[in-house]
Backbone atoms as SQL, in Angstrom:
CREATE TABLE atoms (id INTEGER PRIMARY KEY, chain TEXT, resi INTEGER, resn TEXT, atom TEXT, x REAL, y REAL, z REAL);
INSERT INTO atoms VALUES
  (1, 'A', 1, 'MET', 'N', 0.857, -1.167, -0.016),
  (2, 'A', 1, 'MET', 'CA', 0.007, 0.025, -0.042),
  (3, 'A', 1, 'MET', 'C', 0.948, 1.218, -0.017),
  (4, 'A', 2, 'PRO', 'N', 0.568, 2.243, -0.836),
  (5, 'A', 2, 'PRO', 'CA', 1.416, 3.475, -0.890),
  (6, 'A', 2, 'PRO', 'C', 1.263, 4.230, 0.396),
  (7, 'A', 3, 'ALA', 'N', 2.310, 5.053, 0.645),
  (8, 'A', 3, 'ALA', 'CA', 2.260, 5.900, 1.850),
  (9, 'A', 3, 'ALA', 'C', 1.152, 6.910, 1.768),
  (10, 'A', 4, 'LEU', 'N', 0.641, 7.270, 2.917),
  (11, 'A', 4, 'LEU', 'CA', -0.408, 8.340, 2.939),
  (12, 'A', 4, 'LEU', 'C', 0.173, 9.648, 2.586),
  (13, 'A', 5, 'ASP', 'N', -0.601, 10.408, 1.826),
  (14, 'A', 5, 'ASP', 'CA', -0.030, 11.797, 1.496),
  (15, 'A', 5, 'ASP', 'C', -0.291, 12.693, 2.763),
  (16, 'A', 6, 'ILE', 'N', 0.432, 13.838, 2.781),
  (17, 'A', 6, 'ILE', 'CA', 0.346, 14.744, 3.947),
  (18, 'A', 6, 'ILE', 'C', -1.117, 15.273, 4.196),
  (19, 'A', 7, 'CYS', 'N', -1.838, 15.394, 3.107),
  (20, 'A', 7, 'CYS', 'CA', -3.241, 15.965, 3.321),
  (21, 'A', 7, 'CYS', 'C', -4.008, 14.940, 4.053),
  (22, 'A', 8, 'THR', 'N', -3.972, 13.679, 3.713),
  (23, 'A', 8, 'THR', 'CA', -4.710, 12.669, 4.457),
  (24, 'A', 8, 'THR', 'C', -4.300, 12.552, 5.896),
  (25, 'A', 9, 'ARG', 'N', -3.009, 12.630, 6.162),
  (26, 'A', 9, 'ARG', 'CA', -2.544, 12.505, 7.588),
  (27, 'A', 9, 'ARG', 'C', -3.081, 13.771, 8.300),
  (28, 'A', 10, 'ALA', 'N', -2.967, 14.913, 7.709),
  (29, 'A', 10, 'ALA', 'CA', -3.522, 16.177, 8.382),
  (30, 'A', 10, 'ALA', 'C', -5.061, 15.995, 8.607),
  (31, 'A', 11, 'GLN', 'N', -5.765, 15.462, 7.641),
  (32, 'A', 11, 'GLN', 'CA', -7.200, 15.250, 7.733),
  (33, 'A', 11, 'GLN', 'C', -7.547, 14.328, 8.921),
  (34, 'A', 12, 'ILE', 'N', -6.799, 13.262, 9.055),
  (35, 'A', 12, 'ILE', 'CA', -6.965, 12.304, 10.164),
  (36, 'A', 12, 'ILE', 'C', -6.785, 13.020, 11.488),
  (37, 'A', 13, 'LEU', 'N', -5.791, 13.811, 11.615),
  (38, 'A', 13, 'LEU', 'CA', -5.497, 14.604, 12.836),
  (39, 'A', 13, 'LEU', 'C', -6.596, 15.605, 13.146),
  (40, 'A', 14, 'ALA', 'N', -7.003, 16.317, 12.042),
  (41, 'A', 14, 'ALA', 'CA', -8.057, 17.303, 12.236),
  (42, 'A', 14, 'ALA', 'C', -9.351, 16.678, 12.652),
  (43, 'A', 15, 'LEU', 'N', -9.712, 15.583, 12.066),
  (44, 'A', 15, 'LEU', 'CA', -11.022, 14.921, 12.460),
  (45, 'A', 15, 'LEU', 'C', -10.837, 14.361, 13.888),
  (46, 'A', 16, 'LYS', 'N', -9.801, 13.804, 14.284),
  (47, 'A', 16, 'LYS', 'CA', -9.573, 13.284, 15.613),
  (48, 'A', 16, 'LYS', 'C', -9.640, 14.436, 16.627),
  (49, 'A', 17, 'THR', 'N', -8.984, 15.575, 16.270),
  (50, 'A', 17, 'THR', 'CA', -9.014, 16.713, 17.190),
  (51, 'A', 17, 'THR', 'C', -10.448, 17.225, 17.403),
  (52, 'A', 18, 'ASN', 'N', -11.286, 17.055, 16.484),
  (53, 'A', 18, 'ASN', 'CA', -12.677, 17.463, 16.612),
  (54, 'A', 18, 'ASN', 'C', -13.544, 16.380, 17.214),
  (55, 'A', 19, 'GLY', 'N', -12.996, 15.326, 17.703),
  (56, 'A', 19, 'GLY', 'CA', -13.728, 14.321, 18.398),
  (57, 'A', 19, 'GLY', 'C', -14.457, 13.242, 17.548),
  (58, 'A', 20, 'ILE', 'N', -14.033, 13.166, 16.343),
  (59, 'A', 20, 'ILE', 'CA', -14.617, 12.134, 15.443),
  (60, 'A', 20, 'ILE', 'C', -14.012, 10.798, 15.759),
  (61, 'A', 21, 'SER', 'N', -14.822, 9.817, 15.769),
  (62, 'A', 21, 'SER', 'CA', -14.401, 8.442, 16.137),
  (63, 'A', 21, 'SER', 'C', -13.485, 7.806, 15.054),
  (64, 'A', 22, 'ASP', 'N', -12.686, 6.846, 15.428),
  (65, 'A', 22, 'ASP', 'CA', -11.848, 6.186, 14.461),
  (66, 'A', 22, 'ASP', 'C', -12.706, 5.519, 13.320),
  (67, 'A', 23, 'ASN', 'N', -13.855, 5.021, 13.687),
  (68, 'A', 23, 'ASN', 'CA', -14.671, 4.373, 12.677),
  (69, 'A', 23, 'ASN', 'C', -15.140, 5.401, 11.655),
  (70, 'A', 24, 'GLN', 'N', -15.528, 6.593, 12.182),
  (71, 'A', 24, 'GLN', 'CA', -15.999, 7.609, 11.285),
  (72, 'A', 24, 'GLN', 'C', -14.888, 8.123, 10.374),
  (73, 'A', 25, 'ILE', 'N', -13.645, 8.233, 10.977),
  (74, 'A', 25, 'ILE', 'CA', -12.539, 8.745, 10.282),
  (75, 'A', 25, 'ILE', 'C', -12.185, 7.786, 9.147),
  (76, 'A', 26, 'ALA', 'N', -12.189, 6.470, 9.471),
  (77, 'A', 26, 'ALA', 'CA', -11.983, 5.408, 8.441),
  (78, 'A', 26, 'ALA', 'C', -12.942, 5.539, 7.319),
  (79, 'A', 27, 'GLU', 'N', -14.213, 5.769, 7.649),
  (80, 'A', 27, 'GLU', 'CA', -15.266, 5.872, 6.692),
  (81, 'A', 27, 'GLU', 'C', -15.027, 7.108, 5.703),
  (82, 'A', 28, 'GLN', 'N', -14.698, 8.246, 6.351),
  (83, 'A', 28, 'GLN', 'CA', -14.494, 9.468, 5.608),
  (84, 'A', 28, 'GLN', 'C', -13.295, 9.535, 4.774),
  (85, 'A', 29, 'THR', 'N', -12.234, 8.843, 5.278),
  (86, 'A', 29, 'THR', 'CA', -10.960, 8.997, 4.556),
  (87, 'A', 29, 'THR', 'C', -10.652, 7.789, 3.696),
  (88, 'A', 30, 'GLY', 'N', -11.268, 6.638, 4.041),
  (89, 'A', 30, 'GLY', 'CA', -10.948, 5.435, 3.279),
  (90, 'A', 30, 'GLY', 'C', -9.650, 4.744, 3.809),
  (91, 'A', 31, 'VAL', 'N', -9.233, 5.202, 4.921),
  (92, 'A', 31, 'VAL', 'CA', -8.055, 4.624, 5.583),
  (93, 'A', 31, 'VAL', 'C', -8.456, 3.673, 6.724),
  (94, 'A', 32, 'ASN', 'N', -7.745, 2.561, 6.738),
  (95, 'A', 32, 'ASN', 'CA', -8.233, 1.528, 7.809),
  (96, 'A', 32, 'ASN', 'C', -7.824, 2.068, 9.217),
  (97, 'A', 33, 'LYS', 'N', -8.467, 1.463, 10.227),
  (98, 'A', 33, 'LYS', 'CA', -8.222, 1.969, 11.534),
  (99, 'A', 33, 'LYS', 'C', -6.845, 1.738, 12.070),
  (100, 'A', 34, 'ARG', 'N', -6.246, 0.658, 11.639),
  (101, 'A', 34, 'ARG', 'CA', -4.881, 0.402, 12.047),
  (102, 'A', 34, 'ARG', 'C', -3.895, 1.504, 11.543),
  (103, 'A', 35, 'THR', 'N', -4.075, 2.030, 10.294),
  (104, 'A', 35, 'THR', 'CA', -3.325, 3.041, 9.798),
  (105, 'A', 35, 'THR', 'C', -3.569, 4.347, 10.483),
  (106, 'A', 36, 'ILE', 'N', -4.913, 4.680, 10.884),
  (107, 'A', 36, 'ILE', 'CA', -5.255, 5.838, 11.668),
  (108, 'A', 36, 'ILE', 'C', -4.518, 5.758, 12.968),
  (109, 'A', 37, 'TYR', 'N', -4.393, 4.635, 13.623),
  (110, 'A', 37, 'TYR', 'CA', -3.748, 4.485, 14.883),
  (111, 'A', 37, 'TYR', 'C', -2.238, 4.818, 14.734),
  (112, 'A', 38, 'ARG', 'N', -1.632, 4.344, 13.559),
  (113, 'A', 38, 'ARG', 'CA', -0.204, 4.608, 13.335),
  (114, 'A', 38, 'ARG', 'C', 0.019, 6.122, 13.131),
  (115, 'A', 39, 'VAL', 'N', -0.849, 6.793, 12.427),
  (116, 'A', 39, 'VAL', 'CA', -0.750, 8.257, 12.136),
  (117, 'A', 39, 'VAL', 'C', -0.819, 8.933, 13.525),
  (118, 'A', 40, 'LEU', 'N', -1.800, 8.570, 14.342),
  (119, 'A', 40, 'LEU', 'CA', -1.913, 9.245, 15.583),
  (120, 'A', 40, 'LEU', 'C', -0.705, 9.030, 16.580),
  (121, 'A', 41, 'LYS', 'N', -0.209, 7.778, 16.485),
  (122, 'A', 41, 'LYS', 'CA', 0.965, 7.396, 17.300),
  (123, 'A', 41, 'LYS', 'C', 2.142, 8.270, 16.914),
  (124, 'A', 42, 'ARG', 'N', 2.406, 8.323, 15.621),
  (125, 'A', 42, 'ARG', 'CA', 3.586, 9.107, 15.089),
  (126, 'A', 42, 'ARG', 'C', 3.447, 10.522, 15.481),
  (127, 'A', 43, 'ALA', 'N', 2.268, 11.116, 15.306),
  (128, 'A', 43, 'ALA', 'CA', 1.956, 12.525, 15.615),
  (129, 'A', 43, 'ALA', 'C', 2.206, 12.816, 17.039),
  (130, 'A', 44, 'THR', 'N', 1.721, 11.842, 17.917),
  (131, 'A', 44, 'THR', 'CA', 1.854, 12.076, 19.376),
  (132, 'A', 44, 'THR', 'C', 3.380, 12.011, 19.760),
  (133, 'A', 45, 'GLU', 'N', 4.099, 11.074, 19.083),
  (134, 'A', 45, 'GLU', 'CA', 5.604, 10.952, 19.369),
  (135, 'A', 45, 'GLU', 'C', 6.296, 12.310, 18.901),
  (136, 'A', 46, 'ALA', 'N', 5.719, 12.998, 17.935),
  (137, 'A', 46, 'ALA', 'CA', 6.250, 14.239, 17.393),
  (138, 'A', 46, 'ALA', 'C', 5.752, 15.456, 18.242),
  (139, 'A', 47, 'GLY', 'N', 4.966, 15.282, 19.217),
  (140, 'A', 47, 'GLY', 'CA', 4.571, 16.365, 20.133),
  (141, 'A', 47, 'GLY', 'C', 3.072, 16.709, 20.013),
  (142, 'A', 48, 'TYR', 'N', 2.333, 16.077, 19.155),
  (143, 'A', 48, 'TYR', 'CA', 0.891, 16.390, 19.089),
  (144, 'A', 48, 'TYR', 'C', 0.225, 15.911, 20.357),
  (145, 'A', 49, 'ASP', 'N', -0.614, 16.700, 20.969),
  (146, 'A', 49, 'ASP', 'CA', -1.287, 16.366, 22.189),
  (147, 'A', 49, 'ASP', 'C', -2.762, 16.382, 21.945),
  (148, 'A', 50, 'PRO', 'N', -3.433, 15.270, 21.797),
  (149, 'A', 50, 'PRO', 'CA', -4.863, 15.245, 21.454),
  (150, 'A', 50, 'PRO', 'C', -5.783, 15.749, 22.626),
  (151, 'A', 51, 'ASP', 'N', -5.134, 15.872, 23.784),
  (152, 'A', 51, 'ASP', 'CA', -5.916, 16.314, 25.045),
  (153, 'A', 51, 'ASP', 'C', -5.723, 17.772, 25.297),
  (154, 'A', 52, 'ALA', 'N', -4.861, 18.457, 24.547),
  (155, 'A', 52, 'ALA', 'CA', -4.686, 19.870, 24.834),
  (156, 'A', 52, 'ALA', 'C', -5.830, 20.695, 24.327),
  (157, 'A', 53, 'THR', 'N', -6.087, 21.877, 24.965),
  (158, 'A', 53, 'THR', 'CA', -7.288, 22.670, 24.631),
  (159, 'A', 53, 'THR', 'C', -6.918, 23.354, 23.286),
  (160, 'A', 54, 'HIS', 'N', -5.790, 23.690, 23.018),
  (161, 'A', 54, 'HIS', 'CA', -5.332, 24.338, 21.746),
  (162, 'A', 54, 'HIS', 'C', -4.427, 23.330, 21.051),
  (163, 'A', 55, 'ARG', 'N', -4.868, 22.781, 19.959),
  (164, 'A', 55, 'ARG', 'CA', -4.085, 21.669, 19.295),
  (165, 'A', 55, 'ARG', 'C', -3.650, 22.140, 17.944),
  (166, 'A', 56, 'PRO', 'N', -2.568, 22.888, 17.842),
  (167, 'A', 56, 'PRO', 'CA', -2.038, 23.181, 16.490),
  (168, 'A', 56, 'PRO', 'C', -1.443, 21.874, 15.884),
  (169, 'A', 57, 'ILE', 'N', -1.692, 21.683, 14.602),
  (170, 'A', 57, 'ILE', 'CA', -1.156, 20.555, 13.857),
  (171, 'A', 57, 'ILE', 'C', 0.048, 21.152, 12.951),
  (172, 'A', 58, 'THR', 'N', 1.204, 20.635, 13.199),
  (173, 'A', 58, 'THR', 'CA', 2.370, 21.124, 12.544),
  (174, 'A', 58, 'THR', 'C', 2.914, 20.142, 11.487),
  (175, 'A', 59, 'ASP', 'N', 3.896, 20.563, 10.634),
  (176, 'A', 59, 'ASP', 'CA', 4.411, 19.714, 9.730),
  (177, 'A', 59, 'ASP', 'C', 5.073, 18.493, 10.410),
  (178, 'A', 60, 'ALA', 'N', 5.651, 18.648, 11.545),
  (179, 'A', 60, 'ALA', 'CA', 6.264, 17.542, 12.270),
  (180, 'A', 60, 'ALA', 'C', 5.182, 16.467, 12.655),
  (181, 'A', 61, 'HIS', 'N', 3.945, 16.883, 13.047),
  (182, 'A', 61, 'HIS', 'CA', 2.954, 15.929, 13.338),
  (183, 'A', 61, 'HIS', 'C', 2.523, 15.023, 12.160),
  (184, 'A', 62, 'VAL', 'N', 2.506, 15.619, 10.963),
  (185, 'A', 62, 'VAL', 'CA', 2.047, 14.861, 9.833),
  (186, 'A', 62, 'VAL', 'C', 3.206, 14.327, 8.987),
  (187, 'A', 63, 'GLY', 'N', 4.409, 14.598, 9.415),
  (188, 'A', 63, 'GLY', 'CA', 5.598, 14.096, 8.621),
  (189, 'A', 63, 'GLY', 'C', 5.811, 14.746, 7.303),
  (190, 'A', 64, 'GLY', 'N', 5.445, 16.088, 7.286),
  (191, 'A', 64, 'GLY', 'CA', 5.650, 16.785, 6.010),
  (192, 'A', 64, 'GLY', 'C', 7.146, 17.165, 5.768),
  (193, 'A', 65, 'LYS', 'N', 7.327, 17.432, 4.458),
  (194, 'A', 65, 'LYS', 'CA', 8.751, 17.886, 4.166),
  (195, 'A', 65, 'LYS', 'C', 9.030, 19.189, 4.913),
  (196, 'A', 66, 'GLY', 'N', 10.331, 19.266, 5.271),
  (197, 'A', 66, 'GLY', 'CA', 10.723, 20.391, 6.058),
  (198, 'A', 66, 'GLY', 'C', 10.334, 20.334, 7.477),
  (199, 'A', 67, 'SER', 'N', 9.905, 19.266, 7.982),
  (200, 'A', 67, 'SER', 'CA', 9.496, 19.120, 9.373),
  (201, 'A', 67, 'SER', 'C', 10.732, 19.191, 10.333),
  (202, 'A', 68, 'ALA', 'N', 11.897, 18.893, 9.803),
  (203, 'A', 68, 'ALA', 'CA', 13.058, 18.863, 10.616),
  (204, 'A', 68, 'ALA', 'C', 13.630, 20.265, 10.914),
  (205, 'A', 69, 'GLN', 'N', 13.562, 21.179, 9.930),
  (206, 'A', 69, 'GLN', 'CA', 14.080, 22.488, 10.088),
  (207, 'A', 69, 'GLN', 'C', 13.078, 23.431, 9.412),
  (208, 'A', 70, 'PRO', 'N', 12.990, 24.695, 9.990),
  (209, 'A', 70, 'PRO', 'CA', 12.239, 25.671, 9.287),
  (210, 'A', 70, 'PRO', 'C', 12.864, 26.139, 8.000),
  (211, 'A', 71, 'ALA', 'N', 12.091, 26.489, 7.020),
  (212, 'A', 71, 'ALA', 'CA', 12.662, 26.950, 5.736),
  (213, 'A', 71, 'ALA', 'C', 13.093, 28.383, 5.956),
  (214, 'A', 72, 'THR', 'N', 14.286, 28.695, 5.344),
  (215, 'A', 72, 'THR', 'CA', 14.844, 30.029, 5.384),
  (216, 'A', 72, 'THR', 'C', 15.411, 30.323, 4.011),
  (217, 'A', 73, 'ASN', 'N', 15.369, 31.544, 3.596),
  (218, 'A', 73, 'ASN', 'CA', 16.071, 31.820, 2.411),
  (219, 'A', 73, 'ASN', 'C', 16.956, 33.093, 2.544),
  (220, 'A', 74, 'ALA', 'N', 17.262, 33.398, 3.761),
  (221, 'A', 74, 'ALA', 'CA', 18.140, 34.502, 4.124),
  (222, 'A', 74, 'ALA', 'C', 19.541, 34.226, 3.491),
  (223, 'A', 75, 'GLY', 'N', 20.035, 35.208, 2.718),
  (224, 'A', 75, 'GLY', 'CA', 21.267, 35.040, 2.064),
  (225, 'A', 75, 'GLY', 'C', 21.323, 34.058, 0.879),
  (226, 'A', 76, 'ASP', 'N', 20.170, 33.661, 0.411),
  (227, 'A', 76, 'ASP', 'CA', 20.093, 32.754, -0.746),
  (228, 'A', 76, 'ASP', 'C', 20.236, 33.603, -2.002),
  (229, 'A', 77, 'GLU', 'N', 21.315, 33.469, -2.731),
  (230, 'A', 77, 'GLU', 'CA', 21.662, 34.249, -3.912),
  (231, 'A', 77, 'GLU', 'C', 20.564, 34.018, -5.014),
  (232, 'A', 78, 'ASP', 'N', 20.008, 32.816, -5.109),
  (233, 'A', 78, 'ASP', 'CA', 19.079, 32.576, -6.148),
  (234, 'A', 78, 'ASP', 'C', 17.791, 33.398, -5.936),
  (235, 'A', 79, 'THR', 'N', 17.459, 33.614, -4.654),
  (236, 'A', 79, 'THR', 'CA', 16.283, 34.403, -4.319),
  (237, 'A', 79, 'THR', 'C', 16.517, 35.897, -4.627),
  (238, 'A', 80, 'GLU', 'N', 17.748, 36.309, -4.390),
  (239, 'A', 80, 'GLU', 'CA', 18.064, 37.752, -4.666),
  (240, 'A', 80, 'GLU', 'C', 17.967, 38.051, -6.144),
  (241, 'A', 81, 'ASP', 'N', 18.295, 37.117, -7.041),
  (242, 'A', 81, 'ASP', 'CA', 18.147, 37.317, -8.474),
  (243, 'A', 81, 'ASP', 'C', 16.705, 37.541, -8.900),
  (244, 'A', 82, 'LEU', 'N', 15.756, 36.874, -8.095),
  (245, 'A', 82, 'LEU', 'CA', 14.402, 37.012, -8.490),
  (246, 'A', 82, 'LEU', 'C', 13.736, 38.318, -8.094),
  (247, 'A', 83, 'VAL', 'N', 14.345, 39.006, -7.091),
  (248, 'A', 83, 'VAL', 'CA', 13.729, 40.237, -6.543),
  (249, 'A', 83, 'VAL', 'C', 14.027, 41.449, -7.413);
């Protein structure tokens, strides 16, 4: 089975954050409950707290590109040419 795209992982977290059950998430996303559990487990390990009152979902929670470091372009000569 191919890896889940970042949008689906974010959707799973957003639905879970809003109190949607795993069964309903599986129905809405087409992802099986075991995969939903893995997405939630990885997000929790990356700092996602499903019990917090304010639950921002970050790149690190969904395993998006650039989750290790913030993107910067300070001093990037290619960017200067475009300006």
